[in-house]
C-alpha positions as CSV (number, residue, x, y, z in Angstrom):
1,M,73.1,-122.9,73.8
2,S,73.9,-123.7,70.4
3,D,71.1,-122.4,69.3
4,Q,71.7,-118.7,70.5
5,P,74.8,-118.6,67.4
6,I,72.4,-119.9,64.6
7,S,69.2,-117.1,65.6
8,L,72.3,-115.0,65.5
9,I,73.0,-115.7,61.9
10,R,69.4,-115.1,60.2
11,P,69.4,-111.3,62.0
12,L,73.2,-110.8,60.5
13,F,72.5,-112.7,57.6
14,A,68.8,-110.5,56.5
15,L,70.9,-107.5,57.4
16,A,74.0,-108.1,54.7
17,M,70.6,-109.1,52.3
18,V,70.0,-105.4,53.4
19,A,72.6,-103.5,52.9
20,A,73.8,-104.9,49.4
21,S,70.8,-104.7,47.9
22,T,70.8,-100.3,49.5
23,I,74.4,-100.1,48.0
24,Y,73.2,-102.2,44.8
25,A,70.5,-99.7,44.4
26,I,72.3,-96.0,44.9
27,A,74.7,-97.2,42.0
28,Q,71.8,-97.9,40.0
29,Q,70.6,-94.2,39.9
30,P,71.2,-92.3,36.9
31,P,73.5,-89.7,37.0
32,A,72.0,-86.1,37.7
33,P,71.1,-83.4,35.0
34,T,74.6,-81.1,34.6
35,R,74.5,-77.0,33.2
36,V,77.6,-76.6,30.8
37,R,77.8,-72.5,30.2
38,G,79.7,-72.1,26.6
39,S,80.5,-73.3,23.1
40,I,79.7,-76.1,21.1
41,E,82.6,-76.4,19.0
42,A,81.9,-80.1,17.4
43,V,79.3,-82.5,17.1
44,D,80.2,-86.2,17.1
45,G,77.0,-88.7,16.7
46,N,75.1,-88.0,19.9
47,V,77.6,-86.4,21.6
48,L,78.7,-82.6,22.3
49,A,82.3,-81.5,22.1
50,V,81.7,-78.3,24.3
51,K,83.9,-75.7,25.5
52,S,82.9,-73.8,28.6
53,R,83.2,-70.4,29.7
54,G,86.4,-71.3,32.1
55,G,88.1,-72.7,29.1
56,E,87.7,-76.1,30.4
57,D,86.3,-79.2,27.3
58,F,83.9,-81.5,28.6
59,A,81.7,-84.2,26.0
60,L,78.1,-84.4,27.0
61,R,75.9,-87.0,26.0
62,M,73.0,-86.4,24.8
63,T,69.2,-87.3,25.6
64,P,66.6,-87.7,23.0
65,D,64.5,-85.0,25.6
66,I,68.1,-82.5,25.6
67,R,67.3,-78.9,25.6
68,I,69.6,-75.8,24.3
69,V,69.4,-72.6,25.0
70,G,71.1,-70.0,22.8
71,I,71.0,-65.9,23.4
72,T,73.2,-63.8,20.4
73,K,73.5,-60.2,21.1
74,I,72.6,-58.3,18.3
75,A,71.7,-55.2,17.8
76,L,68.3,-53.1,18.0
77,E,67.6,-52.4,14.7
78,H,67.4,-56.0,13.7
79,V,64.2,-56.4,15.9
80,V,61.5,-56.6,13.3
81,F,58.3,-54.8,15.5
82,Y,54.7,-55.4,13.7
83,R,52.1,-53.9,14.8
84,N,48.5,-55.5,15.9
85,R,45.9,-54.9,13.2
86,D,43.3,-53.5,15.5
87,S,45.7,-51.2,16.8
88,Q,46.0,-49.9,13.5
89,R,42.2,-49.1,12.9
90,R,42.3,-46.6,16.1
């Protein structure tokens, strides 16, 4: 009878260790990328202060592989069209 309580302790201990390591691994995952639409208000080192379209203020930490996309509305007369040299010969 004394073997039965000891035989339950080992599996329970192993299960506890697996659960603890799984929780630790989940906590160490990097955060998912976030998309914010708005305007950049300030830059301080590697931190962008952004005001979103909804009026909320965000502080975003920049990474070396950051991609910033900007679109500005312009008039059609400001667009310059170049002709291909081959099209001028015809």
